[in-house]
ZAMARGU-4260 file (C-alpha; in steps of 0.2 Angstrom, whole numbers, plus 5000, padded with zeros to 4 digits):
<rodrens>
0) 4700/5111/5074 | 4696/5105/5056 | 4714/5106/5052 | 4719/5097/5068 | 4707/5083/5064
5) 4714/5081/5046 | 4732/5080/5053 | 4727/5066/5065 | 4720/5057/5050 | 4736/5059/5041
10) 4729/5071/5028 | 4743/5084/5029 | 4739/5093/5013 | 4720/5095/5018 | 4725/5103/5034
15) 4737/5115/5025 | 4723/5120/5013 | 4711/5123/5028 | 4724/5134/5036 | 4728/5143/5019
20) 4709/5148/5018 | 4710/5154/5036 | 4725/5165/5033 | 4716/5172/5018 | 4702/5178/5030
25) 4712/5181/5045 | 4729/5187/5040 | 4735/5191/5057 | 4732/5174/5065 | 4750/5170/5069
30) 4746/5152/5075 | 4737/5147/5059 | 4751/5155/5049 | 4765/5146/5057 | 4757/5129/5058
35) 4752/5131/5040 | 4770/5136/5036 | 4777/5120/5045 | 4764/5109/5036 | 4771/5116/5019
40) 4789/5111/5025 | 4784/5094/5030 | 4775/5091/5014 | 4789/5099/5003 | 4778/5112/4996
45) 4791/5125/4993 | 4780/5137/4983 | 4767/5138/4998 | 4781/5140/5010 | 4784/5157/5001
50) 4766/5161/4995 | 4757/5157/5011 | 4767/5171/5019 | 4767/5183/5004 | 4748/5184/5005
55) 4748/5191/5022 | 4763/5202/5022 | 4753/5218/5018 | 4743/5215/5035 | 4759/5215/5045
60) 4772/5229/5050 | 4784/5234/5064 | 4769/5239/5074 | 4761/5222/5075 | 4768/5210/5088
65) 4776/5194/5079 | 4781/5204/5063 | 4799/5198/5064 | 4793/5180/5065 | 4783/5182/5049
70) 4798/5190/5041 | 4808/5175/5046 | 4795/5163/5039 | 4794/5173/5022 | 4813/5173/5021
75) 4814/5154/5022 | 4800/5152/5009 | 4810/5164/4998 | 4826/5154/5000 | 4817/5137/4996
80) 4811/5145/4980 | 4828/5151/4975 | 4826/5170/4979 | 4842/5170/4989 | 4845/5189/4989
85) 4828/5194/4996 | 4828/5179/5008 | 4845/5185/5015 | 4839/5203/5016 | 4823/5199/5025
90) 4830/5185/5036 | 4843/5198/5042 | 4830/5211/5045 | 4820/5198/5056 | 4835/5195/5067
95) 4839/5214/5068 | 4821/5217/5074 | 4821/5202/5086 | 4838/5194/5089 | 4830/5178/5097
100) 4821/5174/5080 | 4829/5157/5077 | 4819/5155/5061 | 4826/5171/5054 | 4844/5165/5059
105) 4840/5148/5051 | 4833/5156/5035 | 4850/5166/5032 | 4860/5150/5036 | 4851/5141/5022
110) 4855/5155/5010 | 4873/5154/5015 | 4874/5135/5014 | 4866/5135/4996 | 4878/5148/4990
115) 4893/5139/4998 | 4897/5154/5009 | 4902/5143/5023 | 4914/5155/5032 | 4901/5168/5032
120) 4889/5155/5038 | 4900/5151/5053 | 4902/5170/5057 | 4883/5173/5055 | 4878/5159/5067
125) 4891/5160/5080 | 4892/5179/5082 | 4877/5179/5094 | 4873/5160/5097 | 4866/5163/5114
130) 4852/5173/5106 | 4845/5159/5095 | 4850/5144/5106 | 4844/5149/5123 | 4828/5140/5128
135) 4824/5136/5110 | 4817/5119/5104 | 4825/5123/5087 | 4843/5125/5094 | 4849/5108/5089
140) 4844/5110/5071 | 4853/5127/5070 | 4868/5120/5078 | 4867/5106/5064 | 4868/5120/5051
145) 4884/5127/5060 | 4892/5109/5059 | 4887/5108/5041 | 4897/5124/5037 | 4912/5116/5046
150) 4910/5100/5037 | 4910/5109/5021 | 4927/5117/5025 | 4934/5099/5030 | 4934/5104/5048
155) 4929/5087/5054 | 4934/5090/5072 | 4923/5105/5074 | 4908/5095/5066 | 4911/5081/5078
160) 4913/5092/5093 | 4896/5100/5089 | 4888/5083/5086 | 4894/5078/5104 | 4888/5094/5111
165) 4873/5104/5106 | 4867/5093/5092 | 4866/5076/5100 | 4876/5077/5116 | 4860/5074/5126
170) 4855/5058/5116 | 4838/5065/5112 | 4823/5054/5107 | 4815/5069/5098 | 4813/5064/5080
175) 4818/5082/5074 | 4834/5081/5083 | 4837/5062/5078 | 4835/5067/5060 | 4849/5080/5062
180) 4860/5067/5071 | 4857/5054/5057 | 4860/5067/5043 | 4877/5072/5051 | 4883/5055/5054
185) 4878/5049/5037 | 4888/5063/5029 | 4903/5058/5038 | 4900/5040/5034 | 4900/5044/5016
190) 4917/5052/5018 | 4924/5036/5026 | 4926/5044/5043 | 4926/5033/5058 | 4913/5040/5070
195) 4916/5028/5084 | 4900/5022/5093 | 4890/5037/5089 | 4878/5027/5077 | 4875/5014/5091
200) 4867/5027/5103 | 4857/5035/5089 | 4851/5018/5083 | 4845/5014/5100 | 4834/5029/5101
205) 4827/5026/5083 | 4822/5008/5087 | 4805/5012/5095 | 4801/5021/5078 | 4806/5008/5067
210) 4789/5001/5065 | 4779/5017/5065 | 4778/5020/5046 | 4770/5037/5049 | 4782/5049/5040
215) 4793/5044/5026 | 4806/5057/5030 | 4809/5050/5047 | 4810/5033/5040 | 4825/5037/5029
220) 4835/5045/5043 | 4831/5031/5054 | 4838/5019/5041 | 4854/5029/5040 | 4857/5026/5059
225) 4852/5007/5057 | 4864/5005/5043 | 4878/5014/5052 | 4875/5003/5067 | 4873/4987/5057
230) 4855/4984/5064 | 4849/4973/5051 | 4832/4968/5060 | 4828/4987/5063 | 4832/4991/5045
235) 4820/4977/5039 | 4807/4983/5051 | 4808/5000/5042 | 4805/4992/5025 | 4790/4982/5032
240) 4782/4997/5040 | 4783/5006/5024 | 4775/4992/5015 | 4760/4994/5026 | 4760/5013/5025
245) 4760/5012/5006 | 4745/5001/5007 | 4736/5013/5018 | 4727/5030/5016 | 4733/5047/5020
250) 4747/5058/5012 | 4761/5047/5020 | 4757/5033/5008 | 4762/5045/4994 | 4777/5051/5003
255) 4783/5034/5005 | 4779/5027/4988 | 4786/5041/4978 | 4802/5044/4989 | 4803/5037/5006
260) 4803/5018/5001 | 4816/5019/4987 | 4827/5030/4997 | 4827/5019/5012 | 4830/5004/5001
265) 4845/5013/4993 | 4853/5018/5010 | 4851/4999/5015 | 4859/4994/4999 | 4873/5006/5001
270) 4876/4999/5018 | 4877/4981/5011 | 4890/4987/4998 | 4878/4986/4983 | 4882/5003/4977
275) 4875/5000/4959 | 4858/4996/4967 | 4859/5012/4978 | 4862/5022/4962 | 4848/5014/4953
280) 4836/5017/4967 | 4841/5035/4970 | 4843/5042/4953 | 4824/5042/4948 | 4819/5051/4964
285) 4831/5066/4963 | 4819/5077/4954 | 4804/5073/4965 | 4813/5071/4982 | 4804/5087/4989
290) 4788/5077/4989 | 4792/5069/5006 | 4797/5085/5014 | 4812/5094/5021 | 4823/5107/5014
295) 4835/5108/5000 | 4850/5107/5012 | 4843/5092/5021 | 4838/5083/5004 | 4856/5086/4998
300) 4861/5070/5007 | 4852/5061/4993 | 4864/5068/4980 | 4879/5065/4991 | 4874/5047/4993
305) 4872/5045/4974 | 4889/5052/4970 | 4898/5042/4983 | 4889/5026/4977 | 4893/5030/4959
310) 4911/5032/4963 | 4911/5015/4973 | 4902/5006/4959 | 4915/5011/4946 | 4902/5023/4938
315) 4916/5037/4937 | 4908/5046/4922 | 4891/5048/4931 | 4900/5054/4947 | 4910/5066/4937
320) 4894/5073/4929 | 4885/5074/4945 | 4900/5083/4954 | 4901/5096/4939 | 4882/5099/4941
325) 4884/5101/4960 | 4898/5114/4957 | 4888/5124/4945 | 4872/5124/4956 | 4881/5127/4973
330) 4895/5138/4967 | 4908/5126/4975 | 4923/5118/4967 | 4921/5101/4959 | 4932/5091/4971
335) 4938/5073/4972 | 4929/5071/4988 | 4911/5068/4983 | 4904/5070/5000 | 4911/5088/5002
</rodrens>
């Protein structure tokens, strides 16, 4: 109850600490463990994504109900801290023990994305999609990962088909699913691909959130939709709400000040054709973007936007340097298409 109270006051990290202590004393409290894990995700605390679970692993084994879920959580924490080998191994084990473990599937998908193993990723996710997608709140996000693999292979038609189907075919107003929709359309937009009226429907559903100012990560993805749909007023509403958020209390004031506000302004500048300004705003936040939550795969859109903005503003050497960096980090070829 103390953790819930902290969350309602916007004190995300305090809630996470309370649940951290609870897990130390009650290692098999699965609910406290999962909620704490999600708070670590929303606050971008990669180390705790791993270590919150690592501390309790000795108290879990195959005889304890929920063990596969704990393995799946641990696998994701390991992936976000760069231990890809162990992350993949434990993620696959979690799915072997419980084929419906969507978080385990998700953890392995992240490893395969970060290592540019996209064909393997498609095979991994599609070989038994019914197991992780049936009656799962998380299904749309896992389908987003499948679309991301296809997009990385330049299979645009497949990516759009997934967008129009399990990712956003139902035109959801759930923030988690709208984030995925925005992220996919923005990646296509960076490539100069015509997405038709897809931004319009998405922007309609983001509009009630424009003045919320309660989570910077959401704001940035709402801005993508508003820019894509040319919704100037809604885009300005985001920035005004962020000003109020930064003047307030709670952790989101920090999320917004450090990452969310400059990122939102950069997306808006990109949409206005001010690519030099987009680069200027995004470069300083690259190294601290984790502070407003999400995963490495999700935050990759920041780098993709910087590279494309650099190209469009004539900063060819910067774009070339960033693409070379990307090729080394992700093990993918340095290619002319910066948004690949």
